[in-house]
N, C-alpha and C positions, 0 to 999 in steps of 0.2 A: 734515308738517314739523314740526320741534321750537318750542317757544315762543322768544320771542328773547331773553329772560333766562337761558336753560339753559347751563350748563356740562358740557361732556365731560370725562369723569377716564376716561384710558385707563391700565389696571392693567397693568403687564408684569411685576411680580415684586418681588424685592429682600428686603430685611432686615425691610422695614415689614410686609409680608405674611405673613411666615415663621411657622410654629409649632414648638414644640419636639417633638423626638423622642429614641428611644434613642440615635440619634446625633448629636445636635447638631441645630442649626435647619436647618430643609429649607422649600423654597418649597411654596406652600398655595394652594389657590384659594376660591372663594367668598367673595370680598374683600368685595364689594358689601354683603352681608347682615351681615358682620361690621363694616364700616366704620358703616353707618346704624345699629346698634344702639350703637356707640360714641356716635355723633353724639346720638343719643336720648337717652344718658344726662348730657348736658351741661347744666350749668344754661340755661335758658331765655333768658337775657342773652347768651349766646353762640350757643346751637342756631339759635335764631330768626335770627340774622343772617347763617348761611350759604347761600348762592345755592342756588337748585335744581340738582341736577344728574343725569345719567345715566353709567352706567358699561359702559364697553366693556373686557372682561376677554379677555385673551389666554388661549387654550385652555391653555397649557402655561405657567406662571410660570418666570421664570429667576433665577439667582443673575446679578446683573450682570456678574459677572467672567465670563461665558460668552455676553456680548452681544457681537455682529458688526456690519458694515456693513449686512448683511442686514436686522438689526433696526431701525438708523435709517432705513434706505429704508422699510421697513413701517410706522414711526408716523408719516414723514412725509407718506406715501402717504394713511393713514387720518385725518389730519389733512385734508389738502388737498380728499380726497374729502369732507368732512362742514362745509367751512369755513362754507358758508354757510348751516348749520343750525344755528349754536350762537353763543352771545355770546362764547365763550372756552372754552379748553381747559387741561387739567392732566395732566400726565405723571406718574405713579407708577414709581419706577424705585429700582434699588438703588445705592447712594452710590457703589461701587468705580468705575463708570464712568460715571456720571451727568453728568459734566463733557465726556465725548466725547460724548456722546447729545446733549447740549444744544447743542453747538457746530455737531454735523452737521445738526442740527434748523435752525439760524439759517442755514446756508448753503442748504439744500434749500427753506427757507420764507422767502426774501427778499420783504421787502414787505410781509409779513402786515400785516392791518389790525386784527387782534383779538390778545388777550394769548394768549400759550401759555407755561405754567409749569410747571416741571420739580421736581418735590420727591421726597424718600426719608426715610428715618430711619436712625438708628443702632441704634433698637432697636426690636423687632416691637411691632405696634398693642397686642395685649394684654398687653404684658411691663409687671411696676410700673415706674412713674416713665416710661415710654415718651416718646419724642419725636415718633412718629408722625401722632397725632392732631391735636396742635398745628400741626406743619409741614402737612398735608393741608388744615386750616383755613385757615392762612395764605396757601396756594396758593389755594384756591378765592375766597376775597376779593380777592384780588389777579385773578385771572381773569376776575371780574366788573367790572373797570374800565375803561370805553371807552377813558379816556386812554392805556391801554398796548396798543401794537402791536409787539410784537417777541418772541421766544423769550427766556425768563428762566429763574432759578432761584432759587427760594422755600426759604430754610433759616434757623431758629433766629429768626425774625421777620425777616430782612433778604431785599430783593429784589436780584439781581444780572442783569448780562445775563448770557445762557447762554453766549457766546461768550469771556467774561470770565472766567468761574468755573473755581474749582479745589477738588477735595478737599484740605482743609487739616489735618485731623486725624483718626486713625484712629476715635478714641472719642467724642470730644468734642461735645455736642449741638450747639455753634457750630463745624461740621465744616467750612465752605464759605467760602472768600474770593474776593476780585477785587480782586488785588493792584496791576491798571494802570488801573482804573476805577474810579469812586467807586459806591457803592450808588445803585440806580434809586430804592430806596423801603425804607420799613420799617414795620412796625405798631408803633403808638404808642397804648397804653392799649386795646389790642385792636381799632384802626381801622387799615386799610393807607391808607398814604401815600405818594403818589408825588413824586418831584423832577424836575418837568417838563423843565430845562433839560438833563437828562442823559439823556433817552430819544430813541429814534429817533422821526423823525416819517414817517410813512405818505406816500407819493407817487405817486398812480395807483393802478392794480390791483396787488396783488400779483404779484410775479414768481418765481413758485414754479419752482423748479428741481429736477425729480425724476429724476435719471438712475438708470442701472440701476447699485448697487453690489454685486450678487452676485459679480462676478467681479474686483472690485477690492480685492485684498487686496497689493497690489503696493506699498505706501507703508511702508517701515521708520523706525525711529527709532533715532540712534545718538547716545549723550552720550558725550562725550571723557572720557577719564581719564590722569592723567600717565603718560606712557611708552607712549602707545597708538602702534601700528605700522602705517605705511601699508598693508602686507599684510594686515593685520586688516581694514583698511577697504575696500580692494580686493575681498576674497572678499565681504565683505556685497555693494558696488555692483555688481560684476560679476554677480551672479546675474541670469539672463536674466529672471525674473519680475520684478524690482525695478523700477518704473518712477520711482520718487521716493523722498526721503528727506528727514526732519528730522534736522539737526546739531544738538546741543545744545552748543555751546561756551563757553568761559568768560568772564565780565564782558561787555563788549559787543560780543563777538564774535570772539574770539581763540582761535587754535589754535598747537600746537607750530610752531616754525620748522623745518619739515623739507620740502624741496623734493619728496620722494617722495610724502609724505602730500599735499602739493598736486598733486601729479602724477595723483596717485587720483583727486582730486575733478575735475580736468580732463578725464582719461580717461571718468569716467562722466556729466559734463556733456555732453560732445562727443557722446556715444553719445545723446543726447536725452532723459536722466533728469534730472527736476525735482528739484534739490537747493535745499534752504531752511535758514537758518541762524536759531536764537533761542539766548536766553541760558540757561544754567542757574541764574542769578539769577531769583529770582522777580519781583523788582521793577526796571522800567527796561527801555529798548530796547537793542537791538543797534545799533552804530553802526559799519560796517566800515570808514570812512574814519580812523578815531580811530588805530589803530597798524597798524603793517605787516603784522602776522598777519592783520588784518582783512581790510584790503587783497589779499592774497593770494585771501582767499574770494572777494571780489568779481572777482577776476580770473580764478579759476576758473570764473565762471557762476554762484557761488551765490546766491540770492535773500536778502536780509535780510527777516526776520520781523517788524522793529520792536518793538513789546511785546507781540505774541501770545503768549498761553498755548501750552505745548508741544502740548496737545488741540487746540487751535483749529487751530495750523500744520497737524499731521497731518491734521484732519478736512479742512480746506481743500484741500490736496494731494490729498487722496481724491476731493474733490467736482471739482475741475477735471481730474483724470486720467480721469474717468468719461465726460467729455463730449466730443462731436466737434470737438475746437479744435485750430487749430495750436499749435506749441511758443510760437511768439510771443504767440499770444492767450492760452496758461495761463500765461506769465509776466507777463505785464499783469495779468491779473485776481488773480492771487497777490499782486502788489504794490498792487492796488487795493484800500481799503476796501469790502467788500460787505454788510456787516451790523454795523458797529461794532466787529469784530474786532481791528482795528489802528487806530492813531490817525491815519494819514496815509499819501499817495503817497511811497514811499520815494525 
């Protein structure tokens, strides 16, 4: 049994662990030794405050652009299996799909009573001026706080709810944001500070839901564009393998005033496909009752995603569709807040 104050670090790959090659940056292993060497070179005032940790390195580090729902499943199961053995968990991940993984982990590890902190970096650990070590240090410090009991993202000294986070900048060190939920905490003068009123509170035993995601590649994402045609939507949604879709509409949930387009959505919904709508605007919720075009979405059986991020809406659909639920149960669960991903019951 591991000591009670130890953090488990799960290394999946990503930019922070890459090294230079003749063909550019490439995934690399042996990350624990490299990380411990970097920590040993920190000033004592910083290094001594880092909590003890153990490392789980996956055999084949990946670029997060190649991550799939199977990777989300593996991470969640590895954390759930070791839940009793560690004080908290840190997931090291590439930034491109980090918000997707964090969102999926939040749905799979519902009610977790320990910190799970996902982080990455814009530059490799050994690169000059890298943000990697600082982000890992921040993640470890937050993962050691017993007052934190949810899946989060730590980046550039900020702590965000995992299922509320989005990658916001391709290169800036402050590369992640939480557009519709305030920060859960920040590093102030090097010390992690939580904002308790913004946190989830554990209620009873963890409610881990670990469905088989290996066959669930059946959710699609469709952002509307001016001039979109009903036949284009129907071609995508009529595909037999498609079981759900996230529609990214305009404003508070608007779409073109086109009865054929509405008809394509009615047909898909009537065929048992789970359709949800979020806004292309990063801030604010959808409100389908505001405009007639939004009401048409509701009439077509499309579920309002409230103020969820596209990443959270997608991973939530994937999550509920992977479980043995009725259509009514899936619709209810999507509309219900499960882990702080949406503000209220629609």
